[in-house]
LOSE-604096 format. One record per atom (N, C-alpha, C, O): residue in three letters; x, y, z. Coordinates in steps of 0.1 Angstrom, whole numbers, plus 2048, in hexadecimal, padded with zeros to 3 digits. Each point is the difference from the previous one (the first is absolute). Layout:
% residues N
ALAXYZ/...
This chain:
% residues 166
META3380F7D9/MET7F7802806/MET7F38087FB/MET7F57FA800/GLN80C80D7FD/GLN7F18057F5/GLN7F97F97FF/GLN7F6801806/ASN80E7F47F0/ASN7F87F57FB/ASN7F87F880B/ASN7F47FD7FF/LEU8157FE80C/LEU7FB7FA80A/LEU7F580A807/LEU7F67FA804/PHE80A8147FE/PHE7F980A807/PHE7F37FC7F4/PHE7F67FB804/GLN80B8077F1/GLN7F48017F6/GLN7F77F4805/GLN7F5802803/LYS8117EF7FE/LYS7F97F5804/LYS7F97FF80B/LYS7F47FC800/ILE81580980B/ILE7FA80480E/ILE7F28077FC/ILE7F67FA7FF/THR80A8137FF/THR7F78087FC/THR7F27F97FA/THR7F5801805/PHE8107F77EE/PHE7F47FB7F9/PHE7FB7F6807/PHE7F4801802/LEU8127F4803/LEU7F97F9808/LEU7F780880D/LEU7F47FD801/LEU81180B807/LEU7F8805808/LEU7F48097FB/LEU7F7804808/LEU8087FF7EA/LEU7F48067F9/LEU7F97F47FE/LEU7F4800803/LEU8117F67F9/LEU7F97F67FE/LEU7F87F8809/LEU7F57FC7FD/PHE81180180C/PHE7F97FB810/PHE7F780C805/PHE7F87FC808/SER8088107F6/SER7F680B807/SER7F77FA7F7/SER7FA7F6804/LEU80480E7F0/LEU7F77FC7F4/LEU7F77F1805/LEU7F47FF802/ILE8137F97FE/ILE7FA7F0803/ILE7FA80380E/ILE7F57FC804/SER81280D805/SER7F980180D/SER7F08067FF/SER7F67FA804/LEU80B8137F6/LEU7F58077FD/LEU7F47F77FB/LEU7F5800805/LYS80F7FA7F0/LYS7F77F97F8/LYS7F97F1806/LYS7F67FB7FB/ILE811800811/ILE7FD7F880B/ILE7F780680A/ILE7F67FC804/LEU81180F7FD/LEU7F280880C/LEU7F28057F9/LEU7F5800806/ALA80E8047EB/ALA7F58037FB/ALA7F57F5801/ALA7F6800806/GLN8117F47F2/GLN7F77F37FE/GLN7F87FB80F/GLN7F57FA800/SER811807809/SER7FE7FC80E/SER7F4808803/SER7F67FB804/ASP80C8147FB/ASP7F2807802/ASP7F87FF7FC/ASP7F5802805/SER80C7F87ED/SER7F68027F3/SER7F27F8807/SER7F58027FA/SER80B7F6810/SER7F67F8804/SER7F780A808/SER7F67FB805/SER80C8127FC/SER7F780B808/SER7F98077F5/SER8078077F8/LEU7EC7F8807/LEU7F68077F8/LEU80380F803/LEU80780380A/VAL7F48057EE/VAL80180D804/VAL7F280A7F8/VAL7FE7FF7F4/CYS7FE806812/CYS7F680A7FD/CYS80180E7FE/CYS80080880A/ILE8007FD7E3/ILE80480A7FE/ILE7F480C801/ILE7F77FD7F8/THR80781080E/THR7F3804802/THR80780F7F4/THR809808801/ASP7EC7F67F6/ASP7FF8077F3/ASP7F4808802/ASP7F67FA7FC/LYS808812809/LYS7F4809802/LYS7F78017EF/LYS7F47FF7FF/GLU8158017F6/GLU7FB7FF7F5/GLU7FA7F17FC/GLU7F87FE7F6/ASN80B7FC80F/ASN7F97EF7FD/ASN7F1803804/ASN7FD7FE80C/ILE7F88077EB/ILE7F3801803/ILE7FB7F4807/ILE7F8804809/VAL8097ED7F6/VAL7FA7F8809/VAL8087FC80B/VAL7FB7F8808/SER80E80C7FA/SER8097FC80E/SER7FC80F806/SER7FC80080C/SER80580C7EF/SER7FF80D808/SER7ED7FC805/SER7FE80180C/ALA7F97FB7ED/ALA7F1804802/ALA7FA7F1806/ALA7F5801805/MET8127F27FA/MET7F97F6801/MET7FA7FE80F/MET7F57F9801/GLU81080C80A/GLU7FF7FB80F/GLU7F480A800/GLU7FE80B7FB/GLY7F97EA80D/GLY7F4802804/GLY7F57F67FD/GLY8037F47FD/GLU7F280F803/GLU7F07F67FE/GLU7FB8047F3/GLU7FE80B7FC/TRP8027E97FD/TRP7FB7FF7F4/TRP7F07FC7FD/TRP7FB7FA80A/PHE7FF8077EF/PHE7EE7F9800/PHE8007FD7F1/PHE8038087F7/SER7FA7EC806/SER7FC7FC7F3/SER7F07FC7FD/SER7FC7F4800/GLN7FD8167FF/GLN7F47FE7F8/GLN7FA7F47FA/GLN7F67FA803/GLN8148037F2/GLN8007F97F7/GLN8007EF80A/GLN7F87F77FD/GLU80F80780C/GLU8037F3805/GLU7FD800810/GLU8027F6806/GLY7F8816800/GLY7FB80480C/GLY80A7FB808/GLY7FC7F6806/TYR81180D7FC/TYR80D7FD805/TYR80A80D806/TYR8048087F8/THR7FE7F880F/THR80C80B804/THR80D7FA803/THR8027F4804/MET8058147FB/MET8117FF7FE/MET806809808/MET7FF80B7FC/ILE8097F480F/ILE804809807/ILE8137FE801/ILE8057F6803/PHE7FF8137FB/PHE8118017FE/PHE80380980B/PHE7FC80B802/LYS80F7EE806/LYS80780680B/LYS8117FF7FA/LYS8067F67FB/LYS7FE816807/LYS8107FE7FC/LYS8087FD80B/LYS7FE80780B/ASP80B7EE7F6/ASP80B7FE80A/ASP80B7F97FB/ASP8027F4801/SER8078137F8/SER80C7F97FB/SER8067F7806/SER8097FA7FA/THR7F4802812/THR8087F780C/THR7FC7F27F8/THR8077F6800/VAL7EB80A7FA/VAL7FD7F47F9/VAL8097F97FA/VAL8037F4803/LEU8038157F3/LEU80D7F77F8/LEU8097F6808/LEU8047F67F9/GLU7FE80B812/GLU8087F7808/GLU7FB7F4801/GLU8077F6802/GLN7E78087FF/GLN7FF7F57FD/GLN7FC7F57F6/GLN7FB7F5801/ILE80A8157F0/ILE7FD7FA7F1/ILE8097F6804/ILE80A801807/PRO7F07F37F3/PRO8097F17FF/PRO80F8047F8/PRO8008087F7/THR8097F480D/THR80B8007F6/THR8007F87F2/THR80A8007F9/LYS7EB7F8802/LYS8007F97F5/LYS7F880D7F7/LYS7FD7FC7F5/TYR80181080F/TYR7FC80A7F3/TYR80A80A801/TYR8008067F6/HIS80A7FE812/HIS80A806800/HIS8088027F3/HIS80480A7FA/ASP7FC7EB803/ASP8087FB7F1/ASP7F78097F5/ASP8068077F8/PHE7ED7F8806/PHE7F88057F7/PHE800810804/PHE8038087F7/LEU7FC7FC816/LEU80280D800/LEU80C80A800/LEU80080C800/LYS80A7EC801/LYS8128057FD/LYS80180A7F8/LYS806809803/ASP7F27F67F1/ASP80180E7F7/ASP7F2809800/ASP7FE80A7F9/LYS7FA7F2810/LYS7F48097FF/LYS80180C808/LYS8087FE809/ILE7F280E7F6/ILE7FE80880F/ILE7F27FD805/ILE7F77FE7F9/ILE809800814/ILE7F1800808/ILE7FF811803/ILE809806806/TYR7EE7FE7F7/TYR7F880F801/TYR7F97FF80F/TYR803809808/SER7F67ED7FB/SER7F97FE810/SER8017F3801/SER8037F77F8/ALA7F880A816/ALA7FD7F1806/ALA7FD80380F/ALA806808807/GLY7EE7EF7FE/GLY7F980180A/GLY7F97F4804/GLY8067F6801/TYR7EA80C801/TYR7F97F6802/TYR7F38057F7/TYR7FD80C7FF/ILE7FB7E67FB/ILE7F48037F9/ILE7F77F8806/ILE8047F4802/THR7F0810802/THR7F77FA804/THR7F28017F5/THR7FE80A7FA/ILE7FB7EC805/ILE7F87FD7F5/ILE7F47FA805/ILE8027F5804/LYS7F18127FD/LYS7F37F9806/LYS7F48087F8/LYS8018097F8/SER7F67F080C/SER7F28017F8/SER7F780680E/SER80680480A/GLU7ED7FB7F3/GLU7FB80580D/GLU7FD7F780D/GLU7FE80380C/THR8017EE7EB/THR7FD7F3807/THR80E7FB804/THR8007F980A/LYS80B80A7F1/LYS80C7F8801/LYS80D8077FD/LYS8018077F6/THR8097F5814/THR80F8067FD/THR8047F27FC/THR7FF7F5806/TYR8068117EC/TYR8097F37FA/TYR80D803802/TYR8077F67FD/THR800815806/THR80D7FF806/THR80080B80B/THR7F6807801/GLU8127FA805/GLU80680680B/GLU80C807802/GLU8097F9804/ASP7F98137F9/ASP80E803802/ASP80B7F57FA/ASP8087F9807/LYS7F78077EE/LYS8097F67FB/LYS80A8087F8/LYS7FB8097FA/PRO8147F6803/PRO80A8057FF/PRO8008017EE/PRO7FD7F67F9/TYR805815804/TYR8008057F2/TYR80C8087FA/TYR80A803808/PHE7F68017EC/PHE80C80B7FB/PHE7FC8017F3/PHE7FA7F77FA/LEU809815802/LEU8008077F2/LEU8098017F6/LEU807809800/THR7FA7EE7F7/THR80C8057F9/THR7FC8007F0/THR7F47FE7FE/VAL8118027F9/VAL7FC8027F0/VAL8067F27FC/VAL80B7FC803/LEU7E87FC7F1/LEU8007F87FC/LEU8008007F0/LEU7F47FF7FD/HIS8138017F9/HIS7FA8037F4/HIS80080D7FC/HIS7FC8047F5/GLY809806814/GLY7FC810800/GLY7F4802803/GLY7FA80A7FC/ASN7FE7EC80F/ASN7F6805808/ASN8017FE80A/ASN8047F5804/PRO7F9815806/PRO7FB7FE80E/PRO7FB7F3805/PRO7F57FE7FC/HIS8117F980C/HIS7FD7F5803/HIS8007FC80C/HIS80C7FD802/ILE7ED802808/ILE7FB7FC80E/ILE8007F2802/ILE7F87F97FB/PHE81380380E/PHE8017F1804/PHE8007FF80C/PHE808806806/TRP7ED7F2801/TRP7FC7FE80B/TRP8017EE805/TRP8017F77F8/PHE7FF808815/PHE8047F0804/PHE7F37FD808/PHE7FA809806/ARG8027EA7FB/ARG7F97F8807/ARG8077F3804/ARG80B7FA7FC/GLU7E980180F/GLU8077F3806/GLU7FD7F47F5/GLU7F68017F8/ARG8107F5809/ARG8047F57F8/ARG8037F0806/ARG80C800801/ASN7F17F7803/ASN8067F6808/ASN80580480C/ASN80C7FD803/GLY7ED80C803/GLY808802811/GLY80880D7FD/GLY80480680A/ASP7FF7FF7EB/ASP80D80A7FB/ASP7F680E803/ASP7F57FE7FB/PRO80C80D80A/PRO7FB809800/PRO8018097F4/PRO7F88087FC/LEU8137F47FE/LEU8068067F2/LEU8037F97F6/LEU8078037F7/GLY7F17F080B/GLY8027F67F6/GLY7FD8047F1/GLY8077F97F8/ASP7F1810803/ASP7F98027F5/ASP7FD80C800/ASP7FC807809/SER8097FC7E8/SER7FF80F7FD/SER7F78037F4/SER7FF7F97F6/GLU7F981280C/GLU7F68057F6/GLU80880D7FA/GLU809806806/SER7F07FC7EF/SER80180C7F8/SER7FA8077F9/SER7F97FA7F7/PHE806815808/PHE7F78077F8/PHE80380C7F8/PHE808808807/ASN7F57FB7EE/ASN80580F7FD/ASN7F880A805/ASN7F47FD804/ALA81080E7FC/ALA7FB80B806/ALA80180C7F9/ALA80A8027FA/PHE7EE806806/PHE80380F800/PHE7F4808808/PHE7F67FB806/ILE80D8117F9/ILE7F980A808/ILE80180B7FA/ILE80B8027FB/ALA7E8808803/ALA7FC80C7FC/ALA7FD80A809/ALA7F5801806/ILE8148087FC/ILE7FE808809/ILE7F480C7FE/ILE8008077F6/GLY7F67FC813/GLY7F5809800/GLY80280B806/GLY80B803806/GLU7ED8057F9/GLU803811806/GLU80380080C/GLU808807805/SER7F07EE803/SER8027FE80E/SER8047F0802/SER7FA7F77F9/PRO810807811/PRO8007F3804/PRO7F67F6800/PRO8027F47FF/LEU7F3812803/LEU7F07F7802/LEU7FD7FC7EF/LEU7F87F77FC/ASP80E80E7FD/ASP7FC8037F0/ASP80A7F57F6/ASP7FE7FE7F4/ASP80A7FC813/ASP8097F77FD/ASP7FE7F37FD/ASP7FB7F9808/LEU8098027EC/LEU7F97F07FE/LEU80E7FA7FC/LEU8098067FA/LEU7F67EC80C/LEU8097F7802/LEU7FA7F47F3/LEU7F47FD802/TYR8137FF7F3/TYR7FB7FA7FA/TYR80A7F0802/TYR80C801800/MET7EC7F2802/MET8087F7803/MET7FC7F57F5/MET7F57FB7FE/GLY81B8017FA/GLY7FA7F47F7/GLY8057F3802/GLY8007FC80C/GLY8047FC7EB/GLY8057F3805/GLY80B7FF801/GLY80680B802/ASP8027EA7FC/ASP80E7FD800/ASP8078007F0/ASP80C7FE7FD/PHE7EB8067F9/PHE8027FF7F1/PHE7FC80C7FB/PHE7F7805807/ASN80C8007F0/ASN7F980F7F8/ASN7F57F87FC/ASN7F7809801/ASN8037EE7FC/ASN7F57FC7F7/ASN7F5802809/ASN7F58007FA/GLN809801815/GLN7F67FF808/GLN7FB80F804/GLN80580B7FE/PRO7ED7F1807/PRO7FB80E7FF/PRO80080780F/PRO7FF7FA80A/PHE80380F7F5/PHE80180B80F/PHE7F3801804/PHE7F57FF7FA/LEU80F802815/LEU7F380280B/LEU80380E803/LEU80B805801/ARG7EB8017FF/ARG801811804/ARG7FA7FF812/ARG7F77FB805/PHE81580E800/PHE7FE802810/PHE7FD80E802/PHE8028087F6/THR7F97FD813/THR7FE80E804/THR80780280F/THR7FF7F7808/ARG8078147FB/ARG80680280D/ARG7F4804807/ARG7F68077FD/VAL80D7F1811/VAL7F680280A/VAL80580880A/VAL7FA809805/LYS8147F37FD/LYS80580C809/LYS80F7FE7FD/LYS8057F67FD/LYS803817806/LYS8127FC800/LYS8057FE80B/LYS80C7FD801/
């Protein structure tokens, strides 16, 4: 009788663990943004930035609900990554808006803060992803902050942006 009780208990525990694993996997399709005030890029990136070198402006607006729009084909890539910030990015020059309110998210790639953003391709508003390395140097006041935007890889030069407004 005790042996039967042990087998039933074992099977119930096994069933519970399998059920939890299935629930965790079905929930893994949801992307989550982790707020970390110590993450310099995440905590300081929101606002408007201007590059004298290129003559264009980048505007970051945080909105974690944007993660609901990220295509599922990227979820596998993101499953082991932390998303520190998400929202919308606008890139414009004095004469042209290149992107307007395109979804972005900030994660870490090869140890570097890395921003991914999406644009239209073949009629799909999120059909193409672009990315770049980013660093922020905090100034004495927010208007003294500097944003450095690099390329996809670490062998590309960085552009310097100054904060226009927070």
